[in-house]
C-alpha positions in Angstrom: 33.2 -2.1 -35.8 31.2 -5.5 -36.9 32.9 -8.2 -36.2 31.5 -10.1 -39.7 34.5 -12.2 -40.5 33.9 -15.2 -39.0 32.7 -19.0 -40.6 29.5 -19.7 -38.3 30.0 -23.3 -38.2 27.3 -24.2 -35.5 24.9 -22.1 -37.4 26.0 -25.2 -40.5 23.6 -25.9 -42.5 22.4 -22.3 -42.7 26.2 -21.4 -43.2 26.9 -23.3 -46.1 26.1 -20.4 -48.5 25.6 -18.3 -46.1 28.1 -15.7 -43.7 26.6 -15.8 -40.5 26.2 -12.9 -40.1 23.5 -12.5 -42.5 21.3 -15.7 -41.2 18.0 -14.1 -41.5 15.8 -13.6 -38.3 12.0 -12.0 -39.1 12.4 -9.5 -42.5 16.2 -9.3 -42.6 20.1 -10.3 -41.1 20.9 -10.8 -38.0 24.0 -7.9 -39.3 21.0 -5.6 -39.8 19.6 -5.7 -36.6 22.7 -4.2 -35.3 23.4 -2.0 -38.3 19.5 -0.9 -36.8 20.5 -0.7 -32.9 23.5 1.2 -34.0 21.6 3.4 -36.4 19.2 4.1 -33.8 21.8 5.4 -31.4 23.4 7.8 -33.6 26.4 5.8 -35.4 26.0 6.6 -38.2 30.1 5.3 -39.0 30.3 1.6 -38.8 33.2 -0.7 -40.7 32.5 -4.1 -40.8 36.0 -6.6 -41.4 34.5 -9.7 -44.3 36.5 -13.3 -44.7 33.3 -15.6 -45.3 31.0 -14.6 -48.8 32.2 -11.1 -48.5 29.9 -10.7 -51.2 26.9 -11.2 -49.5 27.2 -9.0 -47.2 29.0 -5.7 -49.7 26.0 -6.6 -51.6 23.1 -6.3 -49.0 24.3 -3.0 -47.8 26.5 -1.3 -50.1 27.7 2.4 -48.9 26.0 2.1 -45.6 29.3 -0.2 -43.7 32.9 0.5 -44.8 34.7 -3.2 -45.4 38.1 -4.1 -44.5 38.8 -7.4 -46.3 40.5 -9.9 -44.8 42.5 -12.9 -46.9 43.4 -15.5 -43.2 41.1 -14.9 -40.6 42.4 -12.7 -38.2 40.8 -13.1 -35.2 38.4 -10.7 -33.0 41.6 -8.8 -31.7 43.4 -9.4 -35.1 40.7 -8.0 -37.0 40.2 -5.0 -35.4 43.5 -4.3 -35.9 43.0 -4.2 -39.7 40.6 -1.8 -39.6 42.6 0.2 -36.7 42.7 4.0 -39.1 38.8 4.1 -40.0 38.7 4.6 -35.7 40.6 7.5 -35.7 42.3 9.0 -32.1 38.8 8.5 -30.4 37.5 5.6 -28.2 35.7 2.8 -30.1 32.8 0.5 -30.2 33.0 -3.4 -31.1 30.1 -5.9 -31.1 29.9 -9.1 -32.7 27.9 -9.7 -35.9 26.6 -12.6 -34.2 25.3 -9.9 -31.0 21.3 -9.7 -31.0 20.9 -6.5 -28.6 18.9 -3.9 -27.5 22.3 -2.6 -25.5 22.0 1.3 -24.4 25.0 2.5 -26.7 24.8 5.5 -24.6 25.4 4.0 -20.9 28.2 1.6 -22.2 30.5 4.3 -23.4 29.2 6.7 -20.8 30.4 3.8 -18.4 33.9 3.8 -20.3 34.2 8.0 -20.1 33.5 7.7 -16.3 36.0 5.3 -14.9 39.0 6.3 -17.2 39.4 2.5 -18.3 41.5 1.2 -21.6 39.0 -0.7 -21.9 35.2 -1.9 -20.7 33.3 -5.4 -21.1 29.4 -5.2 -21.6 28.4 -8.3 -19.6 25.4 -10.1 -18.6 24.4 -12.3 -15.7 23.8 -16.2 -16.9 22.8 -19.5 -15.5 24.7 -21.9 -17.7 28.5 -20.6 -16.8 29.8 -23.4 -19.0 28.9 -22.4 -21.9 30.6 -18.4 -22.1 33.8 -17.1 -21.1 33.0 -15.2 -17.4 34.3 -12.3 -16.1 36.1 -11.3 -12.3 36.0 -8.1 -11.1 36.4 -5.7 -7.9 34.0 -4.2 -6.6 34.7 -0.6 -8.0 33.8 -2.8 -11.7 37.7 -3.5 -12.3 38.4 -6.7 -14.2 40.7 -8.7 -11.9 40.2 -12.2 -14.5 38.6 -15.1 -16.2 37.2 -18.3 -16.1 36.6 -20.3 -19.5 33.3 -22.0 -19.6 33.4 -23.2 -15.7 31.2 -25.6 -14.5 28.3 -23.6 -11.9 29.6 -25.4 -9.1 33.6 -24.0 -10.1 32.6 -20.3 -11.4 33.7 -17.6 -9.9 31.0 -14.5 -11.7 28.5 -14.8 -13.5 29.2 -12.4 -15.9 29.8 -13.2 -19.3 31.7 -11.4 -21.5 28.9 -10.2 -24.5 31.8 -9.7 -26.6 30.5 -6.1 -27.2 34.1 -3.3 -26.3 34.4 -0.2 -25.9 37.9 0.6 -26.3 40.7 3.5 -25.9 42.7 3.8 -28.4 45.9 2.9 -26.4 44.5 -0.8 -26.5 46.5 -1.0 -29.7 49.9 -0.9 -27.2 49.0 -4.4 -26.2 48.5 -6.0 -29.0 50.6 -9.6 -30.1 53.1 -8.5 -32.7 51.6 -11.4 -34.8 48.7 -10.7 -36.9 46.6 -12.7 -35.9 45.5 -11.8 -32.2 42.6 -13.0 -30.2 40.9 -10.2 -27.3 40.3 -13.5 -24.8 43.5 -15.5 -24.5 45.8 -12.3 -26.6 45.0 -9.5 -25.6 43.1 -9.4 -22.5 45.6 -11.5 -20.7 48.4 -8.3 -21.3 46.3 -6.1 -19.8 46.2 -7.6 -16.5 49.6 -8.5 -16.5 50.3 -5.1 -16.9 48.1 -4.3 -14.5 46.2 -1.7 -17.0 42.9 -0.8 -16.0 39.5 -2.5 -17.6 36.2 -2.6 -16.7 32.6 -4.5 -17.0 29.7 -2.6 -18.2 27.0 -5.2 -17.0 23.8 -4.5 -19.6 20.1 -3.9 -18.5 18.3 -5.1 -21.2 18.7 -7.9 -23.5 21.8 -9.8 -24.7 22.0 -13.8 -26.7 25.0 -14.5 -29.1 23.5 -16.3 -32.1 26.2 -19.1 -32.4 23.7 -22.3 -33.3 21.1 -23.1 -34.4 19.1 -22.8 -30.4 20.4 -19.4 -30.2 18.5 -18.4 -33.1 15.5 -20.1 -32.4 16.0 -18.1 -29.4 16.6 -14.7 -30.1 13.6 -15.1 -32.5 11.2 -16.2 -30.2 12.2 -13.9 -27.9 12.5 -11.1 -30.6 8.2 -11.8 -30.7 7.9 -11.6 -27.0 8.7 -8.3 -27.1 11.5 -9.5 -24.1 13.8 -8.4 -27.5 13.3 -5.0 -28.4 14.4 -4.5 -31.8 13.2 -1.1 -33.8 12.1 -2.7 -36.7 9.3 -4.8 -33.9 7.6 -2.2 -32.2 4.9 -4.1 -32.6 6.0 -7.5 -31.0 4.1 -9.2 -27.8 3.9 -11.9 -26.2 0.1 -12.4 -28.1 0.6 -10.6 -31.2 -0.1 -11.2 -34.9 2.3 -9.4 -37.1 1.8 -10.3 -40.9 2.9 -8.5 -43.6 0.2 -6.1 -46.3 1.1 -8.4 -49.1 -0.3 -11.7 -46.6 -3.0 -12.6 -45.7 -4.0 -15.3 -42.7 -7.8 -14.8 -43.4 -8.2 -18.3 -44.5 -6.3 -20.6 -42.1 -7.9 -22.3 -39.0 -6.8 -20.7 -36.0 -3.7 -18.8 -35.3 -2.3 -18.2 -31.5 0.4 -15.4 -31.6 3.1 -14.2 -32.2 3.1 -14.8 -35.3 4.8 -12.7 -37.1 4.1 -13.5 -41.0 6.7 -12.0 -44.0 5.9 -11.1 -47.2 4.1 -13.5 -50.2 3.3 -15.6 -47.5 0.3 -17.5 -48.7 -1.6 -19.9 -46.0 -4.4 -21.9 -47.8 -7.4 -22.9 -46.3 -7.9 -25.6 -42.9 -4.3 -24.9 -42.2 -3.3 -24.4 -38.1 -0.7 -22.1 -36.9 0.5 -21.3 -33.5 3.5 -18.8 -31.9 5.9 -18.7 -31.1 6.1 -19.2 -35.1 7.7 -17.4 -37.8 6.7 -17.7 -40.9 9.6 -15.5 -43.8 9.0 -14.4 -47.1 7.8 -16.2 -50.2 6.8 -19.1 -47.6 3.7 -21.0 -48.6 1.4 -23.0 -45.8 -0.7 -25.3 -47.4 -3.9 -27.1 -47.2 -5.0 -28.1 -43.6 -1.2 -27.9 -42.6 0.0 -27.6 -38.8 2.8 -25.4 -37.4 3.9 -24.9 -34.2 7.1 -23.3 -32.4 8.2 -23.3 -35.6 11.0 -21.1 -37.8 9.8 -21.8 -41.3 12.9 -20.2 -44.0 12.2 -17.8 -46.8 10.8 -19.2 -50.0 9.5 -22.9 -48.4 6.5 -24.6 -48.7 4.6 -26.8 -45.7 2.8 -29.9 -48.1 -0.6 -30.2 -47.4 -1.5 -31.6 -43.8 1.3 -31.6 -43.2 2.4 -31.3 -38.7 5.0 -29.5 -38.2 6.8 -28.7 -34.0 9.5 -26.9 -32.8 11.5 -27.1 -36.1 13.5 -24.2 -38.3 12.8 -25.8 -41.5 14.0 -24.7 -45.5 13.8 -25.6 -48.8 15.4 -28.1 -48.4 14.0 -30.2 -44.8 14.2 -30.1 -42.0 17.3 -28.0 -40.8 17.0 -29.2 -37.1 14.1 -30.2 -34.9 14.8 -28.0 -31.8 15.6 -28.9 -27.6 13.0 -26.9 -25.1 15.0 -24.0 -24.5 16.6 -23.7 -21.0 17.3 -19.8 -20.4 16.2 -16.3 -21.5 19.3 -13.4 -21.1 17.2 -10.6 -19.8 20.0 -8.3 -17.3 
C-alpha cells in the first residue's frame, strides 16, 4: 500500500493544485518513482488511499493501482485499516507516498520473515535527529521505544523511522477503535504496552522523504548524481548530461553536468547551464540566460539574459530560493 492521501502543506505552493505524491520529479511524479520501484521488485498489486485531488492520481495511473477513497483523512494507520480487505491473510508492505528510496524490498520482507515479529520498520541513520522520529532498539533489533524529533544532544538513537513498514495481519488487533489512527501515536505505543515484538530493518541504500521543497531539491539532485538509484535513470552520474531525444542543447554556450532535460525543451544561443540542474518538459530557456543548481518545472519560460541560481521556479515565478543542503541520507 502507498499512503497517498496527505495534503503536503510543506510543499506549497506546488501542492495548491496537486496532491503531494504527484509533485513532479524529473520525468514523472514522485509516486510514479515509488510504483516503478515496487514493480522492479515484482510487486504488481498496489493499493493507494486517496483524499486530496484524488482524480489527479486516478487519471495518471488508471487501472495500474487499486484505490481507496477517504472522505475525511483517517491518518496513516486509519488509512491502512480502511484498505484491510485488499491485503488478505499475508504480510503486506506499506510505504509513504513521498518516499524517494532505492529500498531493497526483498531484503526488508526477508527480515520480517526471519524475526517472526508482528511488524518491521525500515530505519536509516540521520545526523539531524531533531527533524525525525527516531527508533530505540535492543541488540537483536527489537524496538524498545521512540523519541519524537529529539535534539542531537538528547537523542538516544540516530535511526529515523522512514515510514516504510512490513506488517503481519495481526497488526490490526492493536489498532484503536477510533476511525482516525496514526502508527506513531496510536499503534506502535500499543505494541510496546502489550510487549508485542516488532523490529527494525536498517536500510543499506538511499531514503529521502519529499516533505518540503528543500527535500524535493535534495532528492532530485541525488537522483541526477546517481546517489539515488532510480530504475528510470540508469545513465545518472556526477557529470551526466541526460537529454530527451525531442530536445537539444546544441545552441548552449556551456553545459556542465549533472543535467537532466525533459521533452520538447528549447534552449537558445548563449545559454549557460550548470548542474545539478533539471529542465522539465516544455521548458524554454531564452537567449543568453544562465541557469545553475536549479529545478525548472515543466512549462516554464526563462526569459532572455535571466540569471537563475539555487532556485525552484515554475510558470508564475520563483517557488523557493533554495538553502544549501545540510545532509544526504545514504545508509
